[in-house]
N, CA, C and O atoms as a GROMACS GRO file, in nm:
protein
  296
    1PRO      N    1  16.665   7.653   4.809
    1PRO     CA    2  16.651   7.641   4.958
    1PRO      C    3  16.783   7.664   5.005
    1PRO      O    4  16.882   7.655   4.932
    2ALA      N    5  16.789   7.704   5.166
    2ALA     CA    6  16.866   7.742   5.225
    2ALA      C    7  16.981   7.628   5.226
    2ALA      O    8  17.098   7.644   5.189
    3ALA      N    9  16.921   7.506   5.278
    3ALA     CA   10  17.035   7.393   5.276
    3ALA      C   11  17.094   7.313   5.147
    3ALA      O   12  17.184   7.229   5.144
    4VAL      N   13  17.044   7.345   5.079
    4VAL     CA   14  17.117   7.324   4.952
    4VAL      C   15  17.211   7.412   4.928
    4VAL      O   16  17.315   7.369   4.878
    5ARG      N   17  17.199   7.549   4.955
    5ARG     CA   18  17.274   7.633   4.972
    5ARG      C   19  17.418   7.624   5.033
    5ARG      O   20  17.525   7.651   4.978
    6LEU      N   21  17.392   7.573   5.174
    6LEU     CA   22  17.490   7.532   5.254
    6LEU      C   23  17.556   7.445   5.216
    6LEU      O   24  17.676   7.473   5.221
    7PHE      N   25  17.524   7.301   5.159
    7PHE     CA   26  17.599   7.249   5.057
    7PHE      C   27  17.665   7.280   4.970
    7PHE      O   28  17.784   7.250   4.969
    8GLN      N   29  17.608   7.349   4.869
    8GLN     CA   30  17.717   7.423   4.778
    8GLN      C   31  17.824   7.490   4.849
    8GLN      O   32  17.940   7.484   4.809
    9LEU      N   33  17.786   7.560   4.967
    9LEU     CA   34  17.957   7.647   4.964
    9LEU      C   35  18.034   7.563   5.044
    9LEU      O   36  18.152   7.593   5.062
   10TYR      N   37  17.974   7.432   5.112
   10TYR     CA   38  18.082   7.336   5.184
   10TYR      C   39  18.125   7.311   5.068
   10TYR      O   40  18.207   7.396   5.034
   11LYS      N   41  18.107   7.232   4.990
   11LYS     CA   42  18.143   7.189   4.834
   11LYS      C   43  18.258   7.252   4.810
   11LYS      O   44  18.370   7.204   4.826
   12GLN      N   45  18.214   7.432   4.745
   12GLN     CA   46  18.295   7.493   4.697
   12GLN      C   47  18.444   7.501   4.790
   12GLN      O   48  18.549   7.471   4.733
   13ASP      N   49  18.442   7.544   4.942
   13ASP     CA   50  18.528   7.565   4.997
   13ASP      C   51  18.618   7.430   5.022
   13ASP      O   52  18.735   7.437   5.058
   14CYS      N   53  18.540   7.293   4.995
   14CYS     CA   54  18.655   7.180   4.999
   14CYS      C   55  18.736   7.175   4.887
   14CYS      O   56  18.854   7.139   4.891
   15GLU      N   57  18.656   7.221   4.754
   15GLU     CA   58  18.718   7.208   4.637
   15GLU      C   59  18.840   7.336   4.611
   15GLU      O   60  18.940   7.320   4.542
   16THR      N   61  18.806   7.458   4.678
   16THR     CA   62  18.916   7.537   4.690
   16THR      C   63  19.056   7.512   4.760
   16THR      O   64  19.170   7.540   4.723
   17VAL      N   65  19.008   7.446   4.880
   17VAL     CA   66  19.147   7.453   4.956
   17VAL      C   67  19.202   7.281   4.886
   17VAL      O   68  19.316   7.242   4.907
   18GLY      N   69  19.135   7.225   4.833
   18GLY     CA   70  19.202   7.105   4.746
   18GLY      C   71  19.286   7.158   4.629
   18GLY      O   72  19.396   7.120   4.590
   19ILE      N   73  19.220   7.239   4.592
   19ILE     CA   74  19.316   7.294   4.452
   19ILE      C   75  19.432   7.368   4.498
   19ILE      O   76  19.538   7.348   4.439
   20VAL      N   77  19.429   7.466   4.611
   20VAL     CA   78  19.567   7.497   4.674
   20VAL      C   79  19.660   7.445   4.688
   20VAL      O   80  19.778   7.473   4.667
   21VAL      N   81  19.582   7.319   4.747
   21VAL     CA   82  19.743   7.230   4.796
   21VAL      C   83  19.741   7.104   4.677
   21VAL      O   84  19.809   7.006   4.705
   22ARG      N   85  19.681   7.103   4.571
   22ARG     CA   86  19.727   7.046   4.461
   22ARG      C   87  19.851   7.144   4.374
   22ARG      O   88  19.945   7.097   4.310
   23MET      N   89  19.822   7.280   4.392
   23MET     CA   90  19.937   7.401   4.325
   23MET      C   91  20.025   7.400   4.425
   23MET      O   92  20.129   7.376   4.365
   24LEU      N   93  20.047   7.408   4.512
   24LEU     CA   94  20.136   7.403   4.607
   24LEU      C   95  20.240   7.243   4.598
   24LEU      O   96  20.362   7.250   4.613
   25ILE      N   97  20.181   7.130   4.576
   25ILE     CA   98  20.238   7.008   4.556
   25ILE      C   99  20.303   7.004   4.429
   25ILE      O  100  20.422   6.969   4.424
   26SER      N  101  20.239   7.036   4.324
   26SER     CA  102  20.285   7.110   4.198
   26SER      C  103  20.429   7.130   4.185
   26SER      O  104  20.510   7.090   4.100
   27LYS      N  105  20.446   7.224   4.320
   27LYS     CA  106  20.546   7.364   4.291
   27LYS      C  107  20.653   7.278   4.375
   27LYS      O  108  20.771   7.261   4.344
   28ASP      N  109  20.601   7.240   4.464
   28ASP     CA  110  20.727   7.111   4.581
   28ASP      C  111  20.701   7.027   4.604
   28ASP      O  112  20.678   7.015   4.724
   29PRO      N  113  20.685   6.928   4.537
   29PRO     CA  114  20.632   6.767   4.572
   29PRO      C  115  20.674   6.750   4.713
   29PRO      O  116  20.580   6.747   4.792
   30THR      N  117  20.787   6.739   4.760
   30THR     CA  118  20.839   6.714   4.911
   30THR      C  119  20.735   6.784   5.014
   30THR      O  120  20.758   6.761   5.133
   31LEU      N  121  20.628   6.863   4.985
   31LEU     CA  122  20.516   6.883   5.082
   31LEU      C  123  20.416   6.818   5.083
   31LEU      O  124  20.315   6.847   5.148
   32GLY      N  125  20.434   6.705   4.999
   32GLY     CA  126  20.332   6.617   4.960
   32GLY      C  127  20.275   6.543   5.092
   32GLY      O  128  20.155   6.560   5.114
   33PRO      N  129  20.323   6.490   5.151
   33PRO     CA  130  20.296   6.449   5.297
   33PRO      C  131  20.243   6.540   5.405
   33PRO      O  132  20.146   6.518   5.478
   34THR      N  133  20.307   6.626   5.404
   34THR     CA  134  20.257   6.743   5.486
   34THR      C  135  20.159   6.790   5.476
   34THR      O  136  20.086   6.778   5.575
   35LEU      N  137  20.112   6.855   5.376
   35LEU     CA  138  20.035   6.915   5.282
   35LEU      C  139  19.898   6.827   5.330
   35LEU      O  140  19.817   6.857   5.418
   36LEU      N  141  19.901   6.686   5.226
   36LEU     CA  142  19.794   6.604   5.292
   36LEU      C  143  19.734   6.539   5.373
   36LEU      O  144  19.634   6.469   5.356
   37SER      N  145  19.826   6.571   5.517
   37SER     CA  146  19.764   6.550   5.627
   37SER      C  147  19.704   6.654   5.667
   37SER      O  148  19.616   6.639   5.752
   38ALA      N  149  19.739   6.801   5.613
   38ALA     CA  150  19.694   6.922   5.662
   38ALA      C  151  19.579   6.919   5.591
   38ALA      O  152  19.472   6.967   5.629
   39LEU      N  153  19.598   6.868   5.499
   39LEU     CA  154  19.445   6.868   5.394
   39LEU      C  155  19.333   6.830   5.469
   39LEU      O  156  19.238   6.904   5.497
   40HIS      N  157  19.351   6.671   5.511
   40HIS     CA  158  19.305   6.636   5.571
   40HIS      C  159  19.243   6.670   5.687
   40HIS      O  160  19.130   6.630   5.716
   41LYS      N  161  19.303   6.735   5.749
   41LYS     CA  162  19.236   6.779   5.882
   41LYS      C  163  19.128   6.889   5.884
   41LYS      O  164  19.027   6.910   5.951
   42ASN      N  165  19.200   6.959   5.770
   42ASN     CA  166  19.142   7.116   5.736
   42ASN      C  167  18.980   7.073   5.671
   42ASN      O  168  18.877   7.130   5.707
   43LEU      N  169  18.987   6.979   5.587
   43LEU     CA  170  18.860   6.927   5.535
   43LEU      C  171  18.758   6.891   5.625
   43LEU      O  172  18.643   6.933   5.610
   44VAL      N  173  18.802   6.787   5.752
   44VAL     CA  174  18.743   6.741   5.850
   44VAL      C  175  18.673   6.901   5.944
   44VAL      O  176  18.551   6.915   5.955
   45GLU      N  177  18.747   6.978   5.988
   45GLU     CA  178  18.703   7.117   6.022
   45GLU      C  179  18.632   7.165   5.988
   45GLU      O  180  18.544   7.213   6.059
   46ILE      N  181  18.637   7.181   5.791
   46ILE     CA  182  18.526   7.272   5.729
   46ILE      C  183  18.386   7.172   5.712
   46ILE      O  184  18.281   7.212   5.662
   47GLY      N  185  18.401   7.076   5.748
   47GLY     CA  186  18.248   6.942   5.732
   47GLY      C  187  18.178   6.986   5.887
   47GLY      O  188  18.057   7.000   5.906
   48ASP      N  189  18.278   7.002   5.984
   48ASP     CA  190  18.215   7.052   6.103
   48ASP      C  191  18.152   7.143   6.108
   48ASP      O  192  18.033   7.147   6.139
   49LYS      N  193  18.231   7.243   6.076
   49LYS     CA  194  18.170   7.399   6.058
   49LYS      C  195  18.048   7.397   5.995
   49LYS      O  196  17.966   7.480   6.035
   50TYR      N  197  18.015   7.319   5.900
   50TYR     CA  198  17.916   7.328   5.786
   50TYR      C  199  17.799   7.244   5.869
   50TYR      O  200  17.697   7.302   5.906
   51LEU      N  201  17.818   7.124   5.892
   51LEU     CA  202  17.724   7.064   5.998
   51LEU      C  203  17.658   7.134   6.126
   51LEU      O  204  17.542   7.116   6.163
   52GLU      N  205  17.742   7.206   6.180
   52GLU     CA  206  17.725   7.278   6.263
   52GLU      C  207  17.608   7.420   6.192
   52GLU      O  208  17.506   7.468   6.241
   53ASN      N  209  17.657   7.442   6.103
   53ASN     CA  210  17.517   7.553   6.054
   53ASN      C  211  17.426   7.508   5.964
   53ASN      O  212  17.355   7.583   5.897
   54LEU      N  213  17.422   7.365   5.956
   54LEU     CA  214  17.285   7.291   5.892
   54LEU      C  215  17.216   7.249   6.014
   54LEU      O  216  17.094   7.256   6.027
   55SER      N  217  17.290   7.209   6.098
   55SER     CA  218  17.199   7.196   6.254
   55SER      C  219  17.135   7.322   6.290
   55SER      O  220  17.019   7.316   6.329
   56ARG      N  221  17.196   7.443   6.283
   56ARG     CA  222  17.174   7.539   6.342
   56ARG      C  223  17.027   7.598   6.235
   56ARG      O  224  16.917   7.637   6.275
   57PHE      N  225  17.065   7.589   6.132
   57PHE     CA  226  16.951   7.599   6.024
   57PHE      C  227  16.828   7.527   6.072
   57PHE      O  228  16.727   7.588   6.106
   58ILE      N  229  16.842   7.369   6.073
   58ILE     CA  230  16.716   7.264   6.080
   58ILE      C  231  16.662   7.382   6.212
   58ILE      O  232  16.573   7.467   6.203
   59SER      N  233  16.755   7.348   6.338
   59SER     CA  234  16.665   7.445   6.475
   59SER      C  235  16.597   7.525   6.426
   59SER      O  236  16.476   7.510   6.446
   60GLU      N  237  16.639   7.646   6.339
   60GLU     CA  238  16.581   7.753   6.323
   60GLU      C  239  16.420   7.738   6.213
   60GLU      O  240  16.334   7.825   6.201
   61VAL      N  241  16.422   7.630   6.161
   61VAL     CA  242  16.302   7.592   6.076
   61VAL      C  243  16.235   7.496   6.131
   61VAL      O  244  16.119   7.486   6.091
   62LYS      N  245  16.273   7.414   6.218
   62LYS     CA  246  16.191   7.328   6.275
   62LYS      C  247  16.095   7.372   6.342
   62LYS      O  248  15.990   7.309   6.329
   63PRO      N  249  16.095   7.484   6.427
   63PRO     CA  250  15.970   7.550   6.524
   63PRO      C  251  15.915   7.618   6.439
   63PRO      O  252  15.815   7.670   6.489
   64ASN      N  253  15.932   7.653   6.308
   64ASN     CA  254  15.838   7.744   6.212
   64ASN      C  255  15.730   7.630   6.159
   64ASN      O  256  15.625   7.668   6.108
   65GLN      N  257  15.756   7.504   6.172
   65GLN     CA  258  15.672   7.432   6.036
   65GLN      C  259  15.568   7.403   6.144
   65GLN      O  260  15.575   7.372   6.262
   66THR      N  261  15.452   7.427   6.042
   66THR     CA  262  15.340   7.394   6.102
   66THR      C  263  15.297   7.239   6.082
   66THR      O  264  15.340   7.167   5.992
   67LYS      N  265  15.223   7.208   6.161
   67LYS     CA  266  15.185   7.071   6.162
   67LYS      C  267  15.113   7.037   6.069
   67LYS      O  268  15.076   7.143   6.019
   68PRO      N  269  15.050   6.916   5.988
   68PRO     CA  270  15.000   6.914   5.891
   68PRO      C  271  14.865   6.874   5.921
   68PRO      O  272  14.860   6.794   6.014
   69ALA      N  273  14.746   6.907   5.866
   69ALA     CA  274  14.629   6.938   5.910
   69ALA      C  275  14.585   6.791   5.901
   69ALA      O  276  14.626   6.718   5.811
   70LYS      N  277  14.484   6.743   6.014
   70LYS     CA  278  14.408   6.640   6.047
   70LYS      C  279  14.338   6.632   5.905
   70LYS      O  280  14.306   6.730   5.837
   71PRO      N  281  14.315   6.481   5.868
   71PRO     CA  282  14.182   6.455   5.743
   71PRO      C  283  14.076   6.456   5.818
   71PRO      O  284  14.082   6.395   5.925
   72ASN      N  285  13.956   6.526   5.781
   72ASN     CA  286  13.796   6.529   5.830
   72ASN      C  287  13.751   6.352   5.809
   72ASN      O  288  13.761   6.273   5.715
   73SER      N  289  13.705   6.343   5.930
   73SER     CA  290  13.659   6.198   5.948
   73SER      C  291  13.531   6.232   5.910
   73SER      O  292  13.465   6.333   5.935
   74PRO      N  293  13.496   6.100   5.822
   74PRO     CA  294  13.328   6.086   5.774
   74PRO      C  295  13.215   6.058   5.892
   74PRO      O  296  13.096   6.048   5.862
   0.00000   0.00000   0.00000
């Protein structure tokens, strides 16, 4: 499903950014406080972007849903 794919992409983006920050800090530990602050801000931005995408997906899918059939009354 598309919603699951969006979540997977979100998770992958967050992990990639986190890995890069860890690699940079391992090369120069003095960058830690600055990069961790930037990491936090970027993860929030990534989250916002994916929430917008998910919201757009929901609004595209919702109008296309069919209403459940009413059960036949005896």
